[in-house]
N, C-alpha and C positions, 0 to 999 in steps of 0.2 A: 245898392239899395236896395234889401229885401226885400219884401213883398210885408211880412213882417213888422217891419219896424213902419215901412210907408202909415200902415194900416193906422198904428196904435199914435203916428207923429195926426196923422188927415182925421179930423174928426167928428168930418160931417159925411154921411153915409154918399151925397151925389157932387163933386169937384171938378173943376174942371183944368188946360195944360196948366194955366194964368197961377194955380192953386196950387201944382201940386208943384210945379218951376218953385214956388215961395216953400214949402212944406222942403223937398231936396236940394235944397241950396247949394250939397258941397257936390250933387251931381252932374256933369256936362248933361247938358240938354238932350245932344243928341241922342246920351246913352241912357236918359230915359226918359224916350218919349220909346228907345229898342225895347225898354223895360218894359215899360205901356205894354206894346206894344207884346211884348210877348204873353204878361199875362192875362190879357185878351184872349190871347189861347186858350192859355188851360183855364178858361170859363171862369176867373178871379174879377173879372173885368166887363163891365157890358156896355160899349158906347150907345150917346140915347140922341148924339150929335157928333156933331167931326167936334175936337175939342173938349167933349161935356163924358164928360166919364158916371160909370157909380159903381158899387161896391155888389159884390153880386151875391153874396149874402148877410149883408146888411139890408134891411127895408127902407127905403128914403117913405118921408108923408109926400102927402102930394104937393103943398106948396114949393118942398124944397127941390121938387120936378122942374115945379111953375116956374119959381125963383131962375135954375141954372137954365132954360132957353127961355 
């Protein structure tokens, strides 16, 4: 799955690993894990804690971050 497709499907700026697996259901979990890691290295994603991610170009509300953590 490409990043642009993933962003279109994932409407939330803050998401968990479990939510990413649901959105990218056609992608095997091992491949999705590699893609998330690659997107983090490219600066497209930030990690809030293990299994919780944030799109670097979207501004989340404080409440969204608090709920995810």
